[in-house]
N, C-alpha and C positions, 0 to 999 in steps of 0.2 A: 192257050191262054195268051192274052195280049199283055205286054209289059205295062206296068203302071205309068201313067202320064203325069199324075200329080202325086206328090209325096207328102205324107203327114209327118208330124214331128217324130214319131217313133221310127219311121222308115228312113229318116235322114241321119240317124245315129249310127255309130260304128256297130259292127257285128257283135263284138264283146258286150257292148252296152245293151243291145237288143236281147241277147241271151240272158243276161242278168235280170232284165226287166220281165221277160216272159216267164222265167223260172219263179220269180217272186209273185207274179200275177197268178200263176196256175197252182203254186204250192208244190210243184215237182222240182225240187231243188236238193241241195246237199246239206240242208240244215238238219239238226238232230231229229226233229219230229218226223219228217218224211223218211229219213234214212233208217230210223228205228222201226217205224210202222210198216213201211213198204218192203224193205230189204233186210231188216235185222242187222244192219251194219254199224249202227250206233248202239252203245249199251243201254241208252235211255233216251226218251224223247225230250227230256228236260234240258233247258239252257244251263250254261255254266253258272249263271246267277242263282239258279235253284228256285226261282219264283214260279216259273211256268214253262210250258213246252216251247222249244226254240222253233218258232214259225217266222215267216216273213213279217207278219203283223207285229209279233213280239219284238223282233230286232229293230224294226223301223219306228215303232211307237213307244215301247215301254221298258225295254231291257235297261236296268240300272247300270250295267257294265259299259253301256255305250252312250250314256248321257252326255258326256263331254263332246264326243264326235257329233252326236245328234244336234246339240246346241250350236256347234260351229256351223253346221250346214243349214239348219232351220232354227234361227234365233227365237222365233215365235211358234207356238203350236200349229202344226199343219196336218190336215186330215190324211188318212191313209190313201183315200181315193185320189187326192191331188198328187201324192208321192208316186203313185203307180200309173196314173192315167192323165196327169196334168199336161201343161205346156212343155215344150222342149227344155226350157230352163228348169222346170221342176223335175223332169225325168233325169236330166244331167245331175241335179243335186242328189237324187237317189243313187245313181251309179257312183258318184263321188263318195257318198257316205259309205257304201259297201266297200269300196276300195280303201278308204282311209281307216275303216274299222278292221281291215285285214280279214274280211269274211270271204269265203268261197261259196257262192250259191249255185 
């Protein structure tokens, strides 16, 4: 394989940021839904808010426990597609949100 000559937004980010994004994109992460269904390491797939399963989409879009952090990073509603596949600025907002929320994905 030849090394990449051009780098897209995702590949210019730090390794930690890339790992967080790919885990959120694929659903193979440390959130309750995956850890319960795949490994039985979480007692329940449900989020601490109790409203639905703790998935990447839930924490990025709807979890009421993370409303304040979400509004700080995204003052106006932003589609999930933009949060996971948008410009470098949008991708950095997503990784900042994960860090500020104290989540390990």
